[in-house]
C-alpha positions in Angstrom: 0.3 -15.8 20.4 0.8 -14.4 16.9 -2.6 -15.8 15.7 -4.3 -14.1 18.7 -2.7 -10.8 17.9 -3.7 -11.1 14.2 -7.3 -11.8 15.2 -7.3 -8.8 17.5 -5.9 -6.6 14.8 -8.6 -7.9 12.4 -11.4 -7.2 14.8 -10.0 -3.7 15.3 -10.0 -3.2 11.5 -13.6 -4.4 11.2 -14.7 -2.0 14.0 -12.9 0.9 12.2 -14.4 -0.2 8.9 -17.9 -0.1 10.3 -17.4 3.4 11.6 -15.4 4.4 8.5 -13.7 7.2 10.5 -10.8 7.2 12.7 -11.3 8.8 16.1 -9.2 11.8 15.1 -11.3 12.5 12.1 -14.5 11.9 14.0 -13.5 14.5 16.6 -12.9 17.1 13.9 -16.0 16.3 11.8 -18.2 19.2 13.0 -15.5 21.7 12.1 -14.8 20.2 8.6 -16.3 21.3 5.3 -15.8 17.8 4.1 -17.3 14.4 4.8 -14.3 12.3 5.4 -14.3 8.5 5.7 -10.7 7.7 6.4 -11.0 4.0 7.5 -13.0 2.4 4.8 -12.3 -1.3 4.1 -13.1 -2.9 0.7 -13.2 -6.7 0.5 -11.8 -8.3 -2.7 -13.3 -11.3 -4.4 -10.5 -13.5 -3.0 -11.1 -12.4 0.6 -8.4 -9.8 1.0 -9.0 -6.3 2.4 -8.1 -2.9 0.8 -7.8 0.1 3.0 -9.3 3.3 1.5 -10.3 6.9 2.2 -13.2 8.8 0.7 -13.7 12.6 0.8 -16.8 14.4 -0.3 -18.0 18.0 0.1 -20.7 18.3 2.9 -24.2 19.3 1.9 -24.0 17.7 -1.6 -26.4 14.8 -2.0 -26.3 14.3 -5.8 -24.0 11.5 -7.1 -20.7 12.7 -8.5 -18.0 11.3 -10.7 -15.1 9.8 -8.7 -11.4 10.4 -8.9 -9.5 7.4 -7.7 -5.8 7.0 -6.7 -4.5 3.5 -6.1 -1.1 3.5 -4.5 1.4 1.6 -2.4 2.6 4.9 -0.9 0.8 5.6 2.4 0.9 9.3 3.2 -2.5 9.5 4.8 -1.8 12.3 7.3 -0.6 14.8 4.7 -0.5 14.8 0.9 -3.1 12.0 0.5 -5.9 13.7 2.4 -5.0 17.1 0.7 -5.3 15.6 -2.8 -8.7 14.1 -1.8 -10.0 17.5 -0.6 -8.8 19.1 -3.9 -10.8 16.5 -5.8 -13.9 17.3 -3.7 -13.3 21.1 -4.2 -13.4 20.5 -8.0 -16.7 18.7 -8.1 -15.6 15.1 -7.6 -15.6 12.5 -4.9 -12.0 11.8 -4.0 -11.0 8.2 -3.2 -7.6 6.9 -2.5 -7.1 3.1 -2.0 -3.9 1.6 -0.8 -2.6 -1.6 -2.3 -3.1 -4.9 -0.6 -1.3 -5.2 2.7 -0.9 -1.4 3.2 -2.3 0.8 6.0 -5.2 -1.0 7.7 -5.1 -4.1 5.4 -4.2 -7.2 7.4 -2.8 -8.9 4.3 0.8 -9.3 3.2 2.4 -6.8 0.9 3.4 -8.1 -2.6 3.9 -5.2 -5.0 2.5 -5.6 -8.5 1.0 -9.0 -8.1 -2.6 -8.3 -7.2 -3.0 -4.7 -8.4 -5.1 -5.5 -11.5 -7.7 -7.6 -9.8 -7.7 -5.4 -6.7 -8.2 -2.2 -8.7 -11.1 -3.8 -10.5 -12.7 -4.7 -7.1 -12.2 -1.2 -5.7 -13.7 0.4 -8.8 -16.6 -2.1 -8.6 -17.2 -1.1 -4.9 -17.0 2.6 -5.8 -19.5 2.2 -8.6 -22.1 0.8 -6.2 -22.0 3.6 -3.7 -24.8 6.1 -3.6 -22.4 9.0 -3.9 -21.0 7.7 -7.2 -22.7 8.6 -10.6 -21.2 5.6 -12.3 -18.1 7.2 -13.6 -14.6 6.6 -12.2 -11.4 8.2 -13.4 -7.9 7.4 -12.2 -4.7 9.5 -12.1 -1.2 9.5 -10.7 2.4 8.9 -11.4 5.1 6.3 -10.6 3.4 3.3 -8.8 0.1 5.1 -9.1 0.6 5.1 -12.9 1.3 1.3 -12.9 -2.0 0.6 -11.0 -3.9 2.4 -13.7 -2.5 0.2 -16.5 -3.1 -2.8 -14.3 -6.7 -1.7 -13.9 -7.0 -1.7 -17.7 -6.0 -5.4 -18.0 -9.7 -6.1 -17.1 -11.7 -3.0 -17.8 -14.5 -2.3 -15.4 -17.5 -0.5 -17.1 -17.3 2.3 -14.6 -13.7 3.2 -15.4 -14.0 6.0 -18.0 -10.5 7.4 -18.1 -6.9 7.1 -16.8 -4.3 9.8 -16.6 -0.9 8.0 -15.8 2.4 9.8 -16.0 6.0 8.5 -15.4 4.3 5.2 -14.8 6.4 2.4 -13.2 6.4 -1.0 -14.9 6.1 -4.2 -13.0 9.6 -5.6 -12.3 11.4 -2.5 -13.6 14.7 -2.3 -11.7 13.8 -5.3 -9.6 16.2 -6.7 -10.3 17.1 -5.6 -13.9 16.0 -3.8 -17.0 17.3 -4.8 -20.5 19.7 -7.2 -18.8 21.3 -4.4 -16.8 21.1 -4.6 -13.0 19.4 -1.5 -11.6 20.8 -1.6 -8.0 19.4 1.7 -6.8 15.9 0.2 -6.7 17.1 -2.6 -4.3 16.2 -0.6 -1.2 12.6 0.1 -2.6 11.7 -3.4 -1.3 12.3 -2.2 2.2 10.9 1.3 1.7 7.6 0.3 0.2 7.2 -3.4 1.0 8.3 -4.0 4.6 5.7 -2.1 6.6 2.1 -1.0 6.5 3.3 2.6 5.8 6.7 3.5 4.5 10.1 2.6 5.9 11.8 5.9 5.5 14.7 4.8 7.8 15.7 2.1 5.3 14.7 4.1 2.3 16.9 7.0 3.2 20.0 5.0 4.3 21.9 5.6 1.1 25.3 4.7 2.7 24.0 1.2 3.6 23.0 0.3 0.1 25.9 2.1 -1.6 28.3 0.1 0.6 26.5 -3.1 -0.2 26.7 -2.5 -4.0 30.4 -1.7 -3.9 31.1 -4.8 -1.9 29.1 -6.9 -4.3 31.1 -5.5 -7.2 34.4 -6.0 -5.5 33.8 -9.6 -4.3 32.1 -11.0 -7.4 29.4 -12.6 -5.3 26.4 -13.9 -7.4 23.8 -11.2 -7.9 21.1 -13.3 -6.3 23.1 -13.3 -3.1 23.3 -9.6 -2.7 21.0 -9.5 0.3 23.6 -11.8 2.1 26.1 -9.0 1.7 23.6 -6.5 3.1 23.0 -8.9 6.0 19.2 -8.4 5.9 17.0 -10.8 3.9 15.2 -9.0 1.1 12.0 -11.0 0.5 10.8 -9.1 -2.6 14.2 -9.2 -4.3 14.3 -13.0 -3.8 10.7 -13.4 -4.9 
């Protein structure tokens, strides 16, 4: 049954990818000053799918430089689309790609692990589009900053600049930094890694994780068994 549902979901993704617009965006297209492709799917070299959105100003046919954000945080109904429109307003093509497994991607979410190769593939796809003039820049903070440095591990010729700030580092706080356990990041595995979007219910449940940390401290249970105290397996913490 699960395989049938996965197949149906994959077919739905492909049909959306072909149209490159969700029905909501398509219905608003005539009233918009922007050409919005909000259900683009980019295939990676190893067969995974990356969900992306592309925003351009209507009526402009000349290729433009592209501003790319590559993030694990899916906020596609608000701040993400707003930032893409701002890029278009300033003479760029705005692209936001969500890390493997997020939004419409059928793959599993594994933060950090595939970002370098996937960023390369996204940039390669962008560079081949008729609306791109061959120049791609990246920007963003936190996880978006990490993906920029990951992209630089294997530089694509089209990547001309990065503007990272307060960039995360792979493994920082999951589970420790400088041999000090950084417990406040424990819930991030649920917040960013357990759904296609963001699990704000788990991410905002401070009492749950505060109680877990105090119980761990009081009982002296091995750190690697902390999720047994929480009562919910934390697959990324264990990985």
